[in-house]
DSSP file (Angstrom, degrees, kcal/mol; ACC not computed):
  #  RESIDUE AA STRUCTURE BP1 BP2  ACC     N-H-->O    O-->H-N    N-H-->O    O-->H-N    TCO  KAPPA ALPHA  PHI   PSI    X-CA   Y-CA   Z-CA
    1    1 A M              0   0    0      0, 0.0     3,-0.1     0, 0.0     0, 0.0   0.000 360.0 360.0 360.0 131.7    0.0    0.0    0.0
    2    2 A G        -     0   0    0      1,-0.2     3,-0.1   132,-0.0     0, 0.0  -0.080 360.0 -60.0 -76.9-178.8    1.4    3.4   -1.0
    3    3 A P        -     0   0    0      0, 0.0    -1,-0.2     0, 0.0     2,-0.0  -0.313  61.8-102.7 -65.4 147.7    1.4    6.5    1.1
    4    4 A A        -     0   0    0    124,-0.1   123,-2.0    -3,-0.1     2,-0.5  -0.350  32.4-146.0 -68.5 149.9   -2.0    7.8    2.3
    5    5 A V  E     +A  126   0A   0    121,-0.2     2,-0.3    -3,-0.1   121,-0.2  -0.980  18.2 178.7-121.8 131.1   -3.3   10.8    0.4
    6    6 A R  E     -A  125   0A   0    119,-2.5   119,-3.3    -2,-0.5     2,-0.4  -0.816  14.5-146.0-120.9 164.8   -5.4   13.5    2.1
    7    7 A F  E     -A  124   0A   0     -2,-0.3     2,-0.3   117,-0.2   117,-0.2  -0.976  12.4-173.0-129.4 146.6   -7.0   16.7    0.7
    8    8 A R  E     -A  123   0A   0    115,-2.3   115,-3.0    -2,-0.4     2,-0.4  -0.959  18.0-128.4-136.1 159.0   -7.5   20.0    2.4
    9    9 A L  E     -A  122   0A   0     -2,-0.3     2,-0.7   113,-0.2   113,-0.2  -0.890   4.8-157.2-111.5 133.4   -9.3   23.2    1.4
   10   10 A I  E     -A  121   0A   0    111,-2.7   111,-2.2    -2,-0.4     2,-0.3  -0.945  24.4-144.2-102.8 111.1   -7.9   26.7    1.4
   11   11 A R  E >   -A  120   0A   0     -2,-0.7     3,-1.6   109,-0.2     4,-0.3  -0.590   8.6-139.5 -78.7 134.5  -11.0   28.9    1.6
   12   12 A A  G >  S+     0   0    0    107,-2.2     3,-1.8    -2,-0.3     5,-0.3   0.831 102.5  65.7 -60.4 -31.0  -10.7   32.2   -0.3
   13   13 A A  G 3  S+     0   0    0    106,-0.5    -1,-0.3    17,-0.4     4,-0.1   0.735  94.3  60.3 -64.8 -20.5  -12.5   33.9    2.6
   14   14 A D  G <  S+     0   0    0     -3,-1.6    -1,-0.3     2,-0.1    -2,-0.2   0.561  87.0  94.8 -83.7  -7.8   -9.4   33.1    4.7
   15   15 A L  S <  S-     0   0    0     -3,-1.8     2,-2.0    -4,-0.3    27,-0.0  -0.481  92.5-107.2 -80.0 157.2   -7.2   35.1    2.4
   16   16 A D  S    S+     0   0    0     -2,-0.1    -1,-0.1     2,-0.0    -2,-0.1  -0.432  83.0 105.2 -85.0  64.8   -6.4   38.7    3.2
   17   17 A L  S    S-     0   0    0     -2,-2.0     2,-0.1    -5,-0.3    17,-0.1  -0.940  82.1 -81.1-138.5 157.7   -8.6   40.2    0.5
   18   18 A P        -     0   0    0      0, 0.0    15,-0.6     0, 0.0     2,-0.3  -0.391  51.0-131.7 -61.0 137.8  -12.0   41.9    0.3
   19   19 A I  E     -B   32   0A   0     13,-0.1     2,-0.5    -2,-0.1    13,-0.2  -0.719  14.3-158.5 -98.4 141.0  -14.8   39.3    0.4
   20   20 A S  E     -B   31   0A   0     11,-2.9    11,-2.5    -2,-0.3     2,-0.4  -0.981  14.9-142.7-115.4 127.9  -17.8   39.2   -1.9
   21   21 A K  E     +B   30   0A   0     -2,-0.5     2,-0.3     9,-0.2     9,-0.2  -0.754  22.1 178.6 -92.1 132.5  -20.8   37.2   -0.7
   22   22 A R  E     -B   29   0A   0      7,-2.7     7,-2.8    -2,-0.4     2,-0.3  -0.955   3.1-179.9-130.0 150.0  -22.8   35.2   -3.3
   23   23 A S  E     -B   28   0A   0     -2,-0.3     5,-0.2     5,-0.2     2,-0.2  -0.987  17.6-173.5-149.7 159.3  -25.8   33.0   -2.8
   24   24 A T        -     0   0    0      3,-2.9    63,-0.0    -2,-0.3    -2,-0.0  -0.703  55.3 -86.5-129.7-174.3  -28.3   30.7   -4.4
   25   25 A S  S    S+     0   0    0     -2,-0.2     3,-0.1     1,-0.2    -2,-0.0   0.691 128.8  41.8 -69.7 -16.1  -31.4   29.1   -2.9
   26   26 A L  S    S+     0   0    0      1,-0.2     2,-0.3     0, 0.0    -1,-0.2   0.738 120.9   6.7-102.6 -27.9  -29.2   26.3   -1.7
   27   27 A M        -     0   0    0    118,-0.1    -3,-2.9     2,-0.0     2,-0.4  -0.977  48.0-143.4-154.8 164.0  -26.0   27.9   -0.4
   28   28 A E  E     +B   23   0A   0     -2,-0.3     2,-0.3    -5,-0.2    -5,-0.2  -1.000  26.5 179.6-130.1 131.5  -24.1   31.1    0.5
   29   29 A V  E     -B   22   0A   0     -7,-2.8    -7,-2.7    -2,-0.4     2,-0.5  -0.926  24.2-132.6-133.1 157.4  -20.4   31.4   -0.2
   30   30 A D  E     +B   21   0A   0     -2,-0.3   -17,-0.4    -9,-0.2     2,-0.3  -0.925  31.0 175.2-106.5 133.7  -17.7   34.0    0.3
   31   31 A G  E     -B   20   0A   0    -11,-2.5   -11,-2.9    -2,-0.5     2,-0.4  -0.812  22.4-136.6-128.7 170.8  -15.3   34.6   -2.6
   32   32 A V  E     -BC  19 118A   0     86,-2.3    86,-2.7    -2,-0.3     2,-0.4  -0.992  16.2-136.6-129.8 140.8  -12.5   37.0   -3.4
   33   33 A K  E     - C   0 117A   0    -15,-0.6     2,-0.4    -2,-0.4    84,-0.2  -0.804  18.4-169.7 -97.5 133.1  -12.0   38.8   -6.7
   34   34 A I  E     - C   0 116A   0     82,-2.7    82,-1.5    -2,-0.4     2,-0.3  -0.914   3.5-161.1-119.0 153.5   -8.6   39.0   -8.3
   35   35 A V    >   -     0   0    0     -2,-0.4     3,-2.1    80,-0.2    73,-0.4  -0.781  38.9 -68.4-125.0 167.9   -7.6   41.2  -11.2
   36   36 A V  T 3  S+     0   0    0     78,-0.4     3,-0.1    -2,-0.3    73,-0.1  -0.318 121.2  27.4 -57.4 135.4   -4.7   41.2  -13.7
   37   37 A G  T 3  S+     0   0    0     71,-0.4     2,-0.4     1,-0.3    -1,-0.3   0.227  95.3 110.9  95.2 -12.8   -1.5   42.1  -12.0
   38   38 A Q    <   -     0   0    0     -3,-2.1    70,-0.5    70,-0.0     2,-0.4  -0.815  49.7-163.5 -97.3 133.6   -2.5   40.8   -8.6
   39   39 A K  E     -F  107   0B   0     -2,-0.4     2,-0.5    68,-0.1    68,-0.2  -0.953  10.0-149.8-119.4 134.9   -0.8   37.6   -7.3
   40   40 A L  E     -F  106   0B   0     66,-3.0    66,-2.3    -2,-0.4     2,-0.7  -0.882  10.2-154.0 -97.5 131.5   -2.0   35.3   -4.5
   41   41 A A  E     -F  105   0B   0     -2,-0.5     2,-0.5    64,-0.2    64,-0.2  -0.927  10.7-165.3-107.1 110.7    0.8   33.6   -2.6
   42   42 A L  E     -F  104   0B   0     62,-3.1    62,-2.3    -2,-0.7     2,-0.5  -0.863  13.2-139.4-100.9 122.4   -0.4   30.3   -1.1
   43   43 A Q  E     -F  103   0B   0     -2,-0.5     2,-0.3    60,-0.2    60,-0.2  -0.685  25.1-175.6 -80.3 123.6    1.8   28.8    1.6
   44   44 A L        -     0   0    0     58,-2.3     2,-0.1    -2,-0.5     3,-0.1  -0.896  18.1-125.4-119.2 153.3    2.0   25.0    1.2
   45   45 A N    >   -     0   0    0     -2,-0.3     3,-2.0     1,-0.2    57,-0.1  -0.362  45.9 -68.0 -88.6 170.0    3.7   22.4    3.5
   46   46 A E  T 3  S+     0   0    0      1,-0.3    -1,-0.2    -2,-0.1     3,-0.1  -0.346 123.2  18.3 -55.2 132.0    6.2   19.8    2.6
   47   47 A G  T 3  S+     0   0    0      1,-0.3    79,-2.0    78,-0.1     2,-0.3   0.483  98.7 123.5  83.3   3.1    4.6   17.1    0.4
   48   48 A E  E <   -D  125   0A   0     -3,-2.0     2,-0.3    77,-0.2    -1,-0.3  -0.683  37.0-173.8 -98.7 153.4    1.6   19.2   -0.6
   49   49 A Q  E     -D  124   0A   0     75,-2.1    75,-3.1    -2,-0.3     2,-0.6  -0.996  29.5-120.2-140.3 142.7    0.5   20.2   -4.1
   50   50 A L  E     +DE 123  97A   0     47,-3.0    47,-2.4    -2,-0.3    73,-0.2  -0.757  41.2 162.6 -81.7 121.2   -2.2   22.5   -5.4
   51   51 A C  E     +     0   0A   0     71,-2.6    42,-2.5    -2,-0.6     2,-0.3   0.440  52.4  29.3-123.5  -2.5   -4.6   20.3   -7.4
   52   52 A G  E     -DE 122  92A   0     70,-1.4    70,-2.4    40,-0.3     2,-0.4  -0.993  52.1-154.0-158.8 152.1   -7.8   22.2   -7.7
   53   53 A A  E     -DE 121  91A   0     38,-2.6    38,-2.8    -2,-0.3     2,-0.4  -0.996  10.1-157.9-129.3 128.1   -9.3   25.7   -8.0
   54   54 A A  E     +DE 120  90A   0     66,-3.0    65,-2.9    -2,-0.4    66,-1.7  -0.885  26.9 156.3-104.5 134.6  -12.9   26.5   -7.0
   55   55 A Y  E     -DE 118  89A   0     34,-2.9    34,-2.6    -2,-0.4     2,-0.8  -0.945  48.7 -99.4-151.5 168.6  -14.4   29.7   -8.5
   56   56 A N  E >   - E   0  88A   0     61,-2.7     3,-1.6    -2,-0.3    61,-0.4  -0.855  27.1-165.1 -96.3 105.9  -17.6   31.4   -9.4
   57   57 A A  G >  S+     0   0    0     30,-2.8     3,-0.8    -2,-0.8    21,-0.2   0.725  85.7  65.8 -65.8 -21.9  -18.1   30.9  -13.1
   58   58 A G  G 3  S+     0   0    0      1,-0.2    24,-2.4    23,-0.2    -1,-0.3   0.689 115.6  27.9 -71.4 -16.7  -20.7   33.6  -13.2
   59   59 A H  G <  S+     0   0    0     -3,-1.6     2,-0.4    22,-0.2    -1,-0.2   0.013 107.5  85.3-133.2  28.2  -18.0   36.2  -12.4
   60   60 A S    <   +     0   0    0     -3,-0.8     2,-0.3    56,-0.2    56,-0.3  -0.996  40.6 161.9-134.4 138.7  -14.9   34.6  -13.8
   61   61 A F  B     +J  115   0C   0     54,-3.1    54,-1.8    -2,-0.4     2,-0.3  -0.910  45.5  28.5-156.1 126.0  -13.4   34.7  -17.3
   62   62 A G  S    S-     0   0    0     -2,-0.3    14,-3.0    52,-0.2     2,-0.4  -0.941  89.4 -49.1 130.2-150.5   -9.9   34.0  -18.6
   63   63 A S  E     -G   75   0B   0     -2,-0.3    46,-2.9    46,-0.3     2,-0.4  -0.993  37.1-143.9-131.0 132.0   -7.2   31.7  -17.4
   64   64 A L  E     -GH  74 108B   0     10,-3.0    10,-3.1    -2,-0.4     2,-0.5  -0.743  15.5-146.9 -86.3 138.4   -5.7   31.3  -13.9
   65   65 A I  E     -GH  73 107B   0     42,-3.9    42,-2.0    -2,-0.4     2,-0.6  -0.945   8.9-164.5-107.2 126.2   -1.9   30.7  -13.8
   66   66 A V  E     -GH  72 106B   0      6,-3.0     6,-2.6    -2,-0.5     2,-0.5  -0.954  14.6-176.0-111.3 116.0   -0.8   28.4  -11.0
   67   67 A A  E     +GH  71 105B   0     38,-3.0    38,-3.1    -2,-0.6     4,-0.2  -0.957  27.8 111.2-125.5 128.7    3.0   28.7  -10.5
   68   68 A G  S    S-     0   0    0      2,-3.1    36,-0.1    -2,-0.5    29,-0.0  -0.284  96.6 -17.0-150.1-117.7    5.3   26.8   -8.2
   69   69 A N  S    S+     0   0    0     29,-2.6     2,-0.3    -2,-0.1    -2,-0.1   0.683 143.9  18.3 -74.8 -15.1    7.9   24.3   -9.2
   70   70 A T  S    S-     0   0    0     28,-0.4    -2,-3.1    25,-0.1     2,-0.4  -0.855  82.3-123.0-137.0 175.6    6.0   24.2  -12.5
   71   71 A K  E     +G   67   0B   0     -2,-0.3     2,-0.4    -4,-0.2    -4,-0.2  -0.993  26.8 179.9-128.4 128.3    3.5   26.5  -14.2
   72   72 A V  E     -G   66   0B   0     -6,-2.6    -6,-3.0    -2,-0.4     2,-0.4  -0.984  19.2-141.5-130.1 137.6   -0.1   25.4  -15.2
   73   73 A A  E     -G   65   0B   0     -2,-0.4     2,-0.5    -8,-0.2    -8,-0.2  -0.835  12.3-162.0 -96.9 135.4   -2.9   27.4  -16.8
   74   74 A V  E     -G   64   0B   0    -10,-3.1   -10,-3.0    -2,-0.4     2,-0.4  -0.972  16.0-136.5-119.4 116.3   -6.4   26.7  -15.7
   75   75 A N  E     +G   63   0B   0     -2,-0.5   -12,-0.2   -12,-0.2   -10,-0.0  -0.578  24.4 176.2 -74.6 123.0   -9.2   27.9  -18.0
   76   76 A V        +     0   0    0    -14,-3.0     2,-0.2    -2,-0.4   -13,-0.2   0.063  37.0 124.9-114.8  24.2  -12.0   29.6  -16.2
   77   77 A R        +     0   0    0    -15,-0.3     2,-0.3   -16,-0.2   -16,-0.1  -0.570  30.5 156.7 -77.9 146.2  -14.0   30.6  -19.2
   78   78 A S    >   -     0   0    0    -18,-0.2     3,-1.1    -2,-0.2    -2,-0.0  -0.979  54.8-112.2-160.1 164.7  -17.7   29.5  -19.4
   79   79 A H  T 3  S+     0   0    0     -2,-0.3    -2,-0.0     1,-0.2   -21,-0.0   0.501 109.4  71.9 -77.8  -3.0  -21.0   30.4  -21.0
   80   80 A Y  T >>  +     0   0    0    -20,-0.1     3,-2.3     3,-0.1     4,-0.9   0.565  66.9 129.4 -83.9  -9.9  -22.3   31.3  -17.5
   81   81 A F  T <4 S-     0   0    0     -3,-1.1   -23,-0.2     1,-0.3   -22,-0.2  -0.220  84.3  -4.4 -55.8 128.2  -20.1   34.5  -17.4
   82   82 A R  T 34 S+     0   0    0    -24,-2.4    -1,-0.3     2,-0.2   -23,-0.1   0.639 116.2  91.0  64.3  19.4  -22.2   37.5  -16.4
   83   83 A K  T <4 S+     0   0    0     -3,-2.3     2,-0.3     1,-0.2    -2,-0.2   0.657  84.4  32.0-112.9 -23.0  -25.4   35.5  -16.5
   84   84 A H     <  -     0   0    0     -4,-0.9    -2,-0.2   -26,-0.2    -1,-0.2  -0.934  65.2-131.5-136.5 156.3  -25.8   34.3  -12.9
   85   85 A D  S    S+     0   0    0     -2,-0.3     2,-0.4     1,-0.3    -1,-0.1   0.889  96.9  13.9 -72.9 -40.5  -24.9   35.5   -9.4
   86   86 A L        +     0   0    0    -63,-0.1     2,-0.3   -28,-0.1    -1,-0.3  -0.942  53.4 162.2-144.6 119.3  -23.3   32.2   -8.3
   87   87 A V        -     0   0    0     -2,-0.4   -30,-2.8    -3,-0.2     2,-0.2  -0.788  30.9-152.6-130.0  87.1  -22.2   29.3  -10.4
   88   88 A A  E     +E   56   0A   0     -2,-0.3     2,-0.3   -32,-0.2   -32,-0.2  -0.444  23.3 172.9 -68.0 125.6  -19.9   27.4   -8.1
   89   89 A T  E     -E   55   0A   0    -34,-2.6   -34,-2.9    -2,-0.2     2,-0.4  -0.976  22.7-157.2-137.5 145.0  -17.3   25.4  -10.1
   90   90 A V  E     -E   54   0A   0     -2,-0.3     2,-0.4   -36,-0.2   -36,-0.2  -0.994  11.0-168.9-124.3 131.1  -14.2   23.4   -9.4
   91   91 A R  E     -E   53   0A   0    -38,-2.8   -38,-2.6    -2,-0.4     2,-0.2  -0.941  23.7-118.4-118.0 142.1  -11.5   22.8  -12.0
   92   92 A Q  E     -E   52   0A   0     -2,-0.4     2,-0.8   -40,-0.2   -40,-0.3  -0.537  15.1-138.9 -73.5 138.8   -8.6   20.4  -11.7
   93   93 A V  E     -     0   0A   0    -42,-2.5   -19,-0.1    -2,-0.2     4,-0.1  -0.904  34.0-141.2 -95.9 109.2   -5.1   21.8  -11.7
   94   94 A S  E    S+     0   0A   0     -2,-0.8     2,-0.1   -21,-0.2   -21,-0.1  -0.973  82.7  23.1-132.5 121.6   -3.4   19.2  -13.9
   95   95 A P  E    S-     0   0A   0      0, 0.0    -1,-0.2     0, 0.0   -25,-0.1   0.568 105.8-116.4 -73.1 156.2   -0.7   18.3  -13.3
   96   96 A A  E     -     0   0A   0     -2,-0.1     2,-0.6     1,-0.1   -45,-0.2  -0.255  28.1-126.5 -58.6 147.6   -0.8   19.3   -9.7
   97   97 A V  E     -E   50   0A   0    -47,-2.4   -47,-3.0    -4,-0.1    -1,-0.1  -0.885  15.9-154.8-108.8 119.9    1.6   22.1   -8.7
   98   98 A A        -     0   0    0     -2,-0.6   -29,-2.6   -49,-0.3   -28,-0.4  -0.564  32.6 -97.8 -83.8 154.0    4.1   21.7   -5.9
   99   99 A P        -     0   0    0      0, 0.0     2,-0.5     0, 0.0     5,-0.2  -0.291  21.3-139.8 -71.9 156.5    5.4   24.8   -4.2
  100  100 A Q  B >  S-I  103   0B   0      3,-2.5     3,-1.3   -33,-0.2   -33,-0.0  -0.985  92.3  -9.1-113.1 122.2    8.7   26.5   -4.9
  101  101 A D  T 3  S-     0   0    0     -2,-0.5    -1,-0.2     1,-0.2     3,-0.1   0.850 133.1 -56.8  55.6  36.5   10.3   27.6   -1.6
  102  102 A G  T 3  S+     0   0    0      1,-0.2   -58,-2.3    -3,-0.1     2,-0.4   0.485 117.7 102.3  82.2   3.8    7.0   26.8    0.1
  103  103 A V  E <   -FI  43 100B   0     -3,-1.3    -3,-2.5   -60,-0.2     2,-0.4  -0.960  47.8-168.0-129.5 138.8    4.8   29.0   -2.1
  104  104 A V  E     -F   42   0B   0    -62,-2.3   -62,-3.1    -2,-0.4     2,-0.4  -0.995  20.8-148.6-116.3 127.7    2.4   28.5   -5.0
  105  105 A E  E     -FH  41  67B   0    -38,-3.1   -38,-3.0    -2,-0.4     2,-0.4  -0.782   9.3-165.8 -97.8 141.9    1.4   31.7   -6.8
  106  106 A V  E     +FH  40  66B   0    -66,-2.3   -66,-3.0    -2,-0.4     2,-0.3  -0.997  22.9 145.8-126.8 128.5   -2.0   32.1   -8.4
  107  107 A F  E     -FH  39  65B   0    -42,-2.0   -42,-3.9    -2,-0.4     2,-0.3  -0.959  46.5 -93.6-153.4 168.0   -2.7   35.0  -10.8
  108  108 A L  E     - H   0  64B   0    -70,-0.5   -71,-0.4   -73,-0.4   -44,-0.2  -0.660  39.1-112.5 -89.0 140.8   -4.6   35.8  -14.0
  109  109 A Q        -     0   0    0    -46,-2.9     2,-0.5    -2,-0.3   -46,-0.3  -0.528  44.5-103.6 -66.6 135.9   -3.1   35.5  -17.4
  110  110 A K  S    S+     0   0    0     -2,-0.2     2,-0.3   -48,-0.1    -1,-0.1  -0.504  71.2 120.9 -70.7 117.8   -2.8   39.0  -18.8
  111  111 A A    >   -     0   0    0     -2,-0.5     3,-0.8     3,-0.1     2,-0.2  -0.952  65.6 -72.8-163.3 171.5   -5.5   39.5  -21.4
  112  112 A E  T 3  S+     0   0    0     -2,-0.3     0, 0.0     1,-0.2     0, 0.0  -0.531 108.5   4.3 -78.0 140.9   -8.5   41.8  -22.0
  113  113 A D  T 3  S+     0   0    0     -2,-0.2     2,-0.3     1,-0.2    -1,-0.2   0.716  86.8 150.8  62.7  26.4  -11.6   41.5  -19.9
  114  114 A V    <   +     0   0    0     -3,-0.8   -78,-0.4    -5,-0.1     2,-0.3  -0.706   9.3 152.9 -90.8 144.4  -10.2   38.8  -17.5
  115  115 A T  B     -J   61   0C   0    -54,-1.8   -54,-3.1    -2,-0.3     2,-0.3  -0.963  21.9-159.2-158.2 155.9  -11.5   38.6  -14.0
  116  116 A A  E     -C   34   0A   0    -82,-1.5   -82,-2.7    -2,-0.3     2,-0.7  -0.977  10.9-162.3-147.7 133.7  -11.8   35.8  -11.4
  117  117 A E  E     -C   33   0A   0    -61,-0.4   -61,-2.7    -2,-0.3   -84,-0.3  -0.915  26.6-157.4-112.7 101.9  -13.9   35.4   -8.3
  118  118 A L  E     -CD  32  55A   0    -86,-2.7   -86,-2.3    -2,-0.7   -63,-0.3  -0.567  23.5-177.9 -88.0 141.3  -12.2   32.6   -6.4
  119  119 A L  E     -     0   0A   0    -65,-2.9  -107,-2.2     1,-0.4  -106,-0.5   0.660  61.7 -62.5-105.5 -26.6  -13.9   30.5   -3.8
  120  120 A G  E     -AD  11  54A   0    -66,-1.7   -66,-3.0  -109,-0.3    -1,-0.4  -0.971  44.4 -98.3 165.2-175.7  -10.9   28.4   -2.7
  121  121 A F  E     -AD  10  53A   0   -111,-2.2  -111,-2.7    -2,-0.3     2,-0.5  -0.973  19.7-134.8-135.7 147.5   -8.2   25.9   -3.6
  122  122 A V  E     -AD   9  52A   0    -70,-2.4   -71,-2.6    -2,-0.3   -70,-1.4  -0.905  21.4-163.1-104.1 127.8   -7.9   22.1   -3.1
  123  123 A V  E     -AD   8  50A   0   -115,-3.0  -115,-2.3    -2,-0.5     2,-0.5  -0.942  10.1-144.1-115.4 131.1   -4.5   20.9   -1.8
  124  124 A R  E     -AD   7  49A   0    -75,-3.1   -75,-2.1    -2,-0.5     2,-0.6  -0.813  14.9-160.1 -93.3 128.6   -3.3   17.3   -2.1
  125  125 A C  E     -AD   6  48A   0   -119,-3.3  -119,-2.5    -2,-0.5     2,-0.2  -0.946   4.2-150.8-115.2 116.2   -1.3   16.1    0.9
  126  126 A E  E     +A    5   0A   0    -79,-2.0     2,-0.3    -2,-0.6  -121,-0.2  -0.600  66.4   4.6 -80.7 145.4    1.0   13.1    0.5
  127  127 A G        +     0   0    0   -123,-2.0     3,-0.3    -2,-0.2     2,-0.2  -0.641  69.5 150.3  87.2-138.6    1.6   11.0    3.6
  128  128 A G     >  -     0   0    0     -2,-0.3     4,-1.1     1,-0.2     3,-0.5  -0.635  68.2 -28.3 102.1-163.0   -0.2   11.8    6.8
  129  129 A D  H  > S+     0   0    0      1,-0.2     4,-1.8    -2,-0.2     3,-0.4   0.868 134.2  53.1 -59.7 -41.9   -1.3    9.5    9.7
  130  130 A Q  H  4 S+     0   0    0     -3,-0.3    -1,-0.2     1,-0.2     6,-0.2   0.820 102.4  58.8 -69.1 -28.3   -1.7    6.4    7.6
  131  131 A A  H  4 S+     0   0    0     -3,-0.5    -1,-0.2     1,-0.2    -2,-0.2   0.851 108.3  46.4 -67.3 -32.0    1.8    6.8    6.2
  132  132 A K  H  < S+     0   0    0     -4,-1.1    -2,-0.2    -3,-0.4    -1,-0.2   0.864 129.3  22.9 -75.3 -36.9    3.2    6.6    9.7
  133  133 A D    ><  -     0   0    0     -4,-1.8     3,-2.2     1,-0.1    -1,-0.3  -0.832  66.2-171.6-134.3  93.9    1.0    3.6   10.7
  134  134 A P  T 3  S+     0   0    0      0, 0.0    -1,-0.1     0, 0.0    -4,-0.1   0.700  86.8  59.2 -61.1 -19.2   -0.1    1.5    7.7
  135  135 A S  T 3  S+     0   0    0      2,-0.1     2,-0.1    -5,-0.0    -5,-0.1   0.553  80.2 114.7 -85.8  -6.5   -2.5   -0.5    9.9
  136  136 A A  S <  S-     0   0    0     -3,-2.2    -3,-0.0    -6,-0.2     3,-0.0  -0.384  73.6-118.8 -66.5 138.9   -4.4    2.6   11.0
  137  137 A V        -     0   0    0     -2,-0.1    -1,-0.1     1,-0.1    -2,-0.1  -0.652  33.6-117.1 -76.7 125.9   -8.0    2.7    9.9
  138  138 A P        -     0   0    0      0, 0.0    -1,-0.1     0, 0.0     0, 0.0  -0.350  23.5-117.7 -66.5 145.7   -8.5    5.8    7.6
  139  139 A T        -     0   0    0      1,-0.1     3,-0.1    -3,-0.0    -3,-0.0  -0.716  31.5-123.0 -81.3 125.5  -10.9    8.4    8.9
  140  140 A P        -     0   0    0      0, 0.0    -1,-0.1     0, 0.0     2,-0.0  -0.356  32.8 -98.0 -67.5 150.3  -13.8    8.7    6.5
  141  141 A P        -     0   0    0      0, 0.0     2,-0.4     0, 0.0     0, 0.0  -0.335  36.1-129.3 -66.2 152.0  -14.4   12.2    5.0
  142  142 A E        -     0   0    0     -3,-0.1     2,-0.5    -2,-0.0    -3,-0.0  -0.874   9.2-140.3-105.0 135.9  -17.0   14.3    6.7
  143  143 A L        -     0   0    0     -2,-0.4     2,-0.3     2,-0.0     0, 0.0  -0.833  23.3-167.0 -93.1 126.2  -19.8   16.0    4.7
  144  144 A T        -     0   0    0     -2,-0.5    -2,-0.0     0, 0.0     0, 0.0  -0.855   5.3-158.0-116.3 152.5  -20.6   19.4    6.0
  145  145 A F        -     0   0    0     -2,-0.3     3,-0.1     1,-0.1  -118,-0.1  -0.858  31.7 -90.8-122.6 157.4  -23.5   21.7    5.2
  146  146 A P        -     0   0    0      0, 0.0    -1,-0.1     0, 0.0     3,-0.1  -0.231  64.5 -74.8 -60.7 160.8  -24.0   25.4    5.5
  147  147 A R        -     0   0    0      1,-0.1     2,-0.2     0, 0.0     0, 0.0  -0.222  58.3-103.0 -57.6 148.0  -25.4   26.7    8.8
  148  148 A K        -     0   0    0     -3,-0.1    -1,-0.1     1,-0.0    -3,-0.0  -0.493  28.4-144.0 -77.7 141.2  -29.1   26.0    9.2
  149  149 A R        -     0   0    0     -2,-0.2     3,-0.1    -3,-0.1    -1,-0.0  -0.797  30.8 -98.4 -99.3 146.7  -31.5   28.8    8.7
  150  150 A P        -     0   0    0      0, 0.0    -1,-0.1     0, 0.0     2,-0.0  -0.362  48.4 -98.8 -62.8 143.0  -34.6   29.0   10.9
  151  151 A P        -     0   0    0      0, 0.0     2,-0.5     0, 0.0    -3,-0.0  -0.341  36.7-146.9 -63.1 142.7  -37.7   27.6    9.2
  152  152 A Q        -     0   0    0     -3,-0.1     3,-0.0     3,-0.0    -3,-0.0  -0.934   6.4-135.4-114.0 133.6  -39.9   30.2    7.7
  153  153 A S        -     0   0    0     -2,-0.5     2,-0.1     1,-0.1     0, 0.0  -0.670  31.0-108.3 -85.5 140.6  -43.6   29.8    7.5
  154  154 A P        -     0   0    0      0, 0.0     2,-0.3     0, 0.0    -1,-0.1  -0.384  31.7-121.4 -67.0 143.1  -45.2   30.7    4.2
  155  155 A S        -     0   0    0     -2,-0.1     2,-0.4     2,-0.0    -3,-0.0  -0.670  32.2-176.1 -86.4 142.2  -47.2   33.9    4.3
  156  156 A F        -     0   0    0     -2,-0.3     0, 0.0     2,-0.0     0, 0.0  -0.986  12.8-174.7-141.6 126.3  -50.8   33.6    3.3
  157  157 A T        -     0   0    0     -2,-0.4     2,-0.1     0, 0.0    -2,-0.0  -0.968  26.1-131.3-121.1 116.4  -53.4   36.3    2.9
  158  158 A P        -     0   0    0      0, 0.0     3,-0.0     0, 0.0    -2,-0.0  -0.367  21.6-121.8 -67.3 143.9  -56.9   35.2    2.1
  159  159 A R        -     0   0    0      1,-0.1     2,-0.1    -2,-0.1     0, 0.0  -0.606  31.1-104.5 -81.4 142.2  -58.7   36.9   -0.7
  160  160 A P              0   0    0      0, 0.0    -1,-0.1     0, 0.0     0, 0.0  -0.409 360.0 360.0 -64.7 144.2  -61.9   38.6    0.1
  161  161 A A              0   0    0     -2,-0.1    -2,-0.0    -3,-0.0     0, 0.0   0.455 360.0 360.0 -74.3 360.0  -65.0   36.7   -1.1
């Protein structure tokens, strides 16, 4: 059995940038907008690689560049651009990008009309608890949901007869 693989999420709301709140009838998320010339520096640990980017396709257009020990372009163009408030999308960064000097940079490819509203990043972690003890039972992933909203009763006004 090879080394265990875990994944962790870097939420865009945890970055030191202004947050934009977006919602649908099912969820509410915090995103951050980046523009051409702006670079995000993501700190990764030993054995980690950036392998996915989550973004709002309704407010993203262009290509994200993910740069570390290699450089990969991630196309964030879609037909949803400027049509919806929130179209949460995740794209694979392939091949995954390992950090250079502990950092992976994310920025937009310079072009006209590019913008990106990022929701977060998926990081692949090699090793972990199971690598130290191959007989350890892996912990199953947990599914989490947004905070519960109080139930609302429908309003009803009878029509006069």
